[in-house]
C-alpha positions as CSV (number, residue, x, y, z in Angstrom):
1,M,-7.8,-26.2,-5.6
2,F,-9.8,-24.3,-3.0
3,H,-11.4,-25.4,-0.3
4,T,-14.3,-24.0,0.8
5,P,-14.9,-23.8,4.4
6,I,-18.2,-25.3,5.5
7,D,-20.1,-22.8,7.9
8,A,-21.9,-25.4,11.2
9,R,-24.7,-23.0,11.6
10,A,-25.6,-23.8,7.4
11,A,-25.3,-27.5,7.6
12,V,-28.6,-29.3,6.3
13,P,-30.8,-30.1,9.1
14,S,-31.2,-33.4,10.2
15,S,-34.5,-35.5,9.4
16,I,-35.6,-34.9,13.1
17,D,-35.3,-31.2,12.8
18,R,-37.0,-30.8,9.7
19,R,-39.8,-32.7,11.4
20,F,-40.2,-30.3,14.3
21,A,-39.0,-27.0,12.3
22,F,-42.5,-26.5,10.9
23,E,-44.7,-28.0,13.7
24,P,-46.0,-25.2,16.3
25,P,-44.8,-25.7,19.8
26,L,-47.0,-27.8,21.7
27,P,-49.0,-25.3,24.4
28,F,-48.1,-25.4,28.5
29,P,-49.8,-28.3,30.6
30,A,-51.4,-25.6,32.3
31,H,-53.5,-24.7,29.1
32,L,-54.4,-27.9,28.2
33,D,-57.8,-28.3,29.1
34,R,-58.5,-31.9,29.1
35,C,-60.3,-32.7,32.7
36,R,-63.8,-31.4,31.4
37,E,-63.6,-34.3,28.7
38,V,-63.1,-37.0,31.2
39,V,-66.4,-37.6,32.4
40,P,-69.1,-38.7,30.3
41,A,-72.0,-35.9,30.5
42,A,-74.8,-38.6,30.4
43,V,-73.5,-40.0,34.0
44,D,-75.8,-39.1,36.9
45,C,-73.6,-36.8,39.0
46,D,-73.9,-36.4,42.5
47,G,-71.7,-33.0,42.3
48,L,-74.5,-31.4,40.3
49,R,-77.1,-32.5,43.1
50,F,-74.8,-30.8,45.6
51,A,-74.6,-27.8,43.6
52,A,-78.4,-27.3,43.5
53,E,-78.9,-27.8,47.0
54,A,-75.7,-25.2,47.9
55,R,-77.4,-22.8,45.5
56,K,-80.8,-22.9,47.4
57,S,-79.0,-23.1,51.0
58,S,-78.9,-19.8,52.9
59,S,-76.3,-21.5,55.4
60,G,-73.0,-19.9,55.7
61,N,-71.6,-23.2,55.3
62,A,-73.2,-23.7,51.9
63,F,-70.3,-24.1,49.0
64,R,-70.2,-22.7,46.3
65,P,-67.3,-22.4,43.3
66,A,-68.0,-20.8,40.2
67,F,-68.1,-24.7,38.4
68,G,-69.7,-24.9,35.6
69,T,-71.8,-28.4,34.5
70,A,-68.5,-30.2,33.2
71,D,-66.4,-28.8,36.1
72,W,-68.7,-30.6,38.4
73,R,-68.8,-33.7,36.8
74,V,-65.1,-33.6,36.8
75,F,-65.0,-32.4,40.5
76,S,-67.2,-35.4,41.5
77,S,-65.6,-38.0,39.7
78,F,-62.2,-37.5,42.3
79,C,-64.8,-37.5,44.9
80,I,-66.0,-40.7,46.8
81,A,-69.8,-41.1,47.6
82,R,-70.7,-42.7,50.6
83,R,-74.0,-43.4,52.3
84,L,-73.8,-43.0,56.0
85,P,-76.5,-43.9,58.6
86,A,-77.8,-41.9,61.4
87,G,-75.8,-41.5,64.0
88,H,-72.2,-41.8,62.5
89,R,-69.5,-40.0,63.7
90,V,-68.0,-38.2,60.7
91,L,-65.1,-36.1,62.4
92,I,-63.4,-37.1,65.8
93,P,-62.1,-34.5,67.9
94,G,-58.5,-34.9,68.1
95,R,-57.6,-36.5,65.1
96,S,-56.1,-34.9,62.0
97,D,-58.2,-35.6,59.1
98,R,-57.5,-33.6,55.9
99,T,-60.8,-35.1,54.0
100,L,-63.5,-32.6,52.7
101,R,-66.7,-33.6,53.0
102,F,-69.8,-32.6,51.0
103,V,-73.2,-33.1,52.2
104,V,-75.8,-34.1,49.2
105,E,-78.3,-35.6,50.9
106,G,-79.3,-35.5,54.9
107,S,-77.8,-33.5,57.6
108,L,-75.3,-33.6,60.2
109,W,-74.4,-31.9,63.6
110,Q,-71.5,-30.3,64.1
111,E,-70.2,-29.3,67.8
112,S,-66.9,-27.5,68.8
113,T,-64.8,-29.2,71.5
114,G,-62.3,-26.5,72.1
115,A,-62.8,-24.0,74.0
116,T,-61.7,-20.9,71.6
117,Q,-63.3,-22.6,69.0
118,A,-66.1,-23.0,70.3
119,A,-67.0,-19.3,71.0
120,A,-65.8,-19.1,66.8
121,S,-68.1,-21.7,65.6
122,P,-70.9,-22.9,67.7
123,S,-73.0,-26.0,67.5
124,R,-74.8,-26.1,64.2
125,V,-76.8,-28.2,61.8
126,L,-75.2,-28.8,58.2
127,Q,-77.7,-29.8,55.5
128,A,-77.6,-30.5,52.1
129,G,-75.3,-28.5,50.0
130,A,-73.1,-27.8,52.7
131,I,-69.3,-28.3,53.2
132,V,-67.4,-30.2,55.9
133,G,-63.7,-29.8,57.5
134,E,-62.6,-26.6,55.3
135,D,-60.0,-25.8,57.8
136,A,-58.4,-29.1,56.7
137,L,-57.1,-27.4,53.7
138,F,-55.0,-24.8,55.2
139,S,-54.2,-26.7,58.6
140,D,-52.1,-29.8,59.3
141,G,-53.9,-29.8,62.9
142,P,-55.7,-32.1,64.7
143,C,-59.5,-31.6,64.3
144,E,-61.6,-29.8,67.4
145,L,-65.2,-30.9,65.8
146,D,-67.3,-33.4,66.5
147,V,-69.3,-34.1,63.6
148,R,-72.4,-36.8,63.3
149,T,-75.0,-37.4,61.0
150,L,-78.4,-36.8,62.2
151,E,-80.0,-39.1,59.7
152,D,-79.2,-41.4,56.6
153,S,-76.9,-38.9,54.6
154,L,-75.1,-39.0,51.5
155,V,-71.6,-37.5,51.5
156,L,-68.9,-36.9,48.8
157,E,-65.6,-37.3,50.4
158,L,-62.4,-35.7,48.6
159,S,-59.1,-36.9,50.3
160,L,-56.0,-35.1,50.3
161,A,-54.3,-37.6,48.0
162,R,-57.5,-36.9,45.7
163,Q,-57.1,-33.3,46.1
164,R,-53.6,-33.5,45.2
165,E,-54.6,-35.0,42.1
166,L,-57.3,-32.5,41.4
167,A,-54.6,-29.8,42.0
168,A,-52.2,-31.0,39.6
169,S,-54.6,-32.3,36.7
170,C,-57.1,-29.2,36.7
171,P,-55.6,-26.7,38.3
172,E,-58.3,-24.1,37.7
173,I,-61.0,-26.6,39.7
174,G,-58.1,-26.6,42.3
175,F,-58.3,-22.8,42.7
176,E,-61.7,-23.0,42.7
177,L,-62.0,-25.4,45.5
178,L,-59.7,-23.1,47.6
179,R,-61.0,-19.9,46.6
180,A,-64.8,-21.1,47.7
181,A,-63.5,-23.2,50.7
182,G,-61.7,-19.9,51.9
183,A,-65.3,-18.0,51.5
184,V,-67.0,-20.5,53.8
185,I,-64.3,-19.6,56.6
186,A,-64.6,-15.8,55.9
187,A,-68.2,-16.1,56.1
188,R,-67.7,-18.0,59.3
189,G,-65.6,-15.4,60.9
190,R,-67.6,-12.1,60.0
191,T,-70.8,-14.6,61.6
192,S,-68.4,-14.7,64.7
193,G,-67.1,-11.4,64.9
194,L,-70.7,-9.7,64.7
195,R,-71.8,-12.3,67.6
196,A,-69.2,-11.0,69.5
197,E,-70.1,-7.2,68.7
198,L,-73.8,-8.5,69.7
199,A,-72.4,-10.0,72.7
200,A,-70.7,-6.7,74.0
201,N,-73.6,-4.2,73.7
């Protein structure tokens, strides 16, 4: 009798192999667009109210990311809404604060305490639609801003831990957060440069 060798490569696949052989591969996790389905559309969204105020604002601190309606709902679901009384201290100079804040209602007073920082960012009123503490996205250093509420205000807070969760869960929204915050910093730099040129002339 002749023995015909069996080629291991031609062996009959197992049931598990047969099961997965005809199923398409799963898409890369970054391409899974599940974030926008997390928050019900019927929920009243402070993020959408903030977006409306930012669109109307002429301030350089207005935060205008390229978010759709669903993106704003997802973004605000990572934030905590806080109602702050007048005179409440939001940022304290010398302390490290990595929380981003977004003014939905009311107004805040921002004053720089460092000598170089004061020249670049003079005192200003932050109206609804403004972002507060955008530098914390790119720096671990202590804050040089003294920020207080001028009136009863509603603020959305996005902590560092929640920023990381947002970036991991919804990378497109996380990237747009960085881009829009960077745009605010760039606008502030252009304003400071123009102010310096006018002072020199």
